[in-house]
C-alpha positions as a Markdown table, in Angstrom:
| # | Residue | x | y | z |
|---|---|---|---|---|
| 1 | Met | 12.2 | -20.2 | 2.3 |
| 2 | Glu | 10.0 | -23.4 | 2.3 |
| 3 | His | 7.7 | -24.1 | -0.6 |
| 4 | Asn | 4.5 | -23.1 | 1.3 |
| 5 | Gln | 5.8 | -19.9 | 2.9 |
| 6 | Lys | 4.9 | -16.5 | 1.6 |
| 7 | Pro | 7.6 | -13.8 | 1.3 |
| 8 | Val | 7.9 | -11.4 | 4.2 |
| 9 | Phe | 8.4 | -7.7 | 3.2 |
| 10 | Pro | 10.1 | -5.4 | 5.7 |
| 11 | Glu | 8.0 | -2.4 | 4.4 |
| 12 | Tyr | 4.5 | -2.2 | 3.0 |
| 13 | Ala | 1.1 | -0.4 | 3.4 |
| 14 | Ile | -2.5 | -1.3 | 3.0 |
| 15 | Phe | -4.6 | 1.4 | 1.4 |
| 16 | Gln | -8.1 | 1.8 | 0.1 |
| 17 | Thr | -9.4 | 3.2 | -3.2 |
| 18 | Gly | -12.6 | 2.6 | -5.2 |
| 19 | Gly | -14.1 | 0.5 | -2.3 |
| 20 | Lys | -11.2 | -2.0 | -2.5 |
| 21 | Gln | -8.1 | -2.6 | -0.4 |
| 22 | Tyr | -4.7 | -3.0 | -1.9 |
| 23 | Gln | -1.2 | -3.9 | -0.5 |
| 24 | Ala | 1.5 | -1.6 | -1.7 |
| 25 | Ile | 5.1 | -2.9 | -1.6 |
| 26 | Pro | 8.0 | -0.6 | -2.5 |
| 27 | Gly | 9.4 | -1.5 | -6.0 |
| 28 | Lys | 6.5 | -3.8 | -6.9 |
| 29 | Thr | 3.9 | -3.2 | -9.6 |
| 30 | Leu | 0.2 | -3.1 | -8.5 |
| 31 | Ala | -2.8 | -3.0 | -10.8 |
| 32 | Val | -5.6 | -0.8 | -9.4 |
| 33 | Glu | -9.0 | -0.7 | -11.1 |
| 34 | Lys | -10.9 | 2.3 | -12.5 |
| 35 | Leu | -8.4 | 5.2 | -12.0 |
| 36 | Glu | -8.4 | 8.3 | -14.2 |
| 37 | Gly | -5.2 | 9.7 | -15.4 |
| 38 | Asp | -2.3 | 9.1 | -17.9 |
| 39 | Ala | 0.2 | 6.3 | -17.6 |
| 40 | Gly | 3.3 | 7.4 | -15.7 |
| 41 | Thr | 1.5 | 10.1 | -13.7 |
| 42 | Thr | 2.3 | 10.2 | -10.0 |
| 43 | Leu | -0.7 | 9.2 | -7.9 |
| 44 | Ser | -1.3 | 9.6 | -4.2 |
| 45 | Phe | -3.6 | 7.5 | -2.1 |
| 46 | Ala | -4.5 | 9.1 | 1.3 |
| 47 | Glu | -6.8 | 6.3 | 2.7 |
| 48 | Val | -4.0 | 4.3 | 4.3 |
| 49 | Leu | -5.3 | 1.7 | 6.7 |
| 50 | Phe | -2.1 | 0.1 | 7.8 |
| 51 | Lys | 1.7 | 0.5 | 7.3 |
| 52 | Lys | 4.7 | -1.5 | 8.3 |
| 53 | Thr | 8.0 | 0.4 | 8.2 |
| 54 | Gly | 10.4 | -2.1 | 9.8 |
| 55 | Glu | 10.5 | -5.6 | 11.3 |
| 56 | Glu | 8.6 | -4.5 | 14.4 |
| 57 | Thr | 7.2 | -1.1 | 13.5 |
| 58 | Phe | 3.5 | -1.0 | 12.6 |
| 59 | Gln | 0.8 | 1.7 | 12.4 |
| 60 | Phe | -2.9 | 1.1 | 12.3 |
| 61 | Gly | -5.5 | 3.7 | 11.2 |
| 62 | Lys | -8.8 | 4.6 | 12.9 |
| 63 | Pro | -9.9 | 4.0 | 10.2 |
| 64 | Tyr | -7.0 | 5.8 | 8.3 |
| 65 | Ile | -3.5 | 6.9 | 9.4 |
| 66 | Ala | -3.5 | 10.7 | 9.7 |
| 67 | Gly | -1.0 | 12.3 | 7.3 |
| 68 | Ala | 0.0 | 9.0 | 5.6 |
| 69 | Ala | -0.2 | 8.5 | 1.9 |
| 70 | Val | 0.9 | 5.9 | -0.6 |
| 71 | Lys | 2.5 | 7.5 | -3.7 |
| 72 | Ala | 2.9 | 5.6 | -7.0 |
| 73 | Ser | 3.8 | 6.3 | -10.6 |
């Protein structure tokens, strides 16, 4: 990878919570503002705007993807 290039992830999702959009990548840590709950609790975000599940497999929501969720702990 050249110095200027960003890493390409084979799988990720864009979701919305608290009026902001976040990119969720499996195995990566993400800081999300103003969430209630205890540390280590499993959370589910249903307002998924976009997801990539393979090199050429994409889904776009209108505005959200029906039945999709981002789960995190």
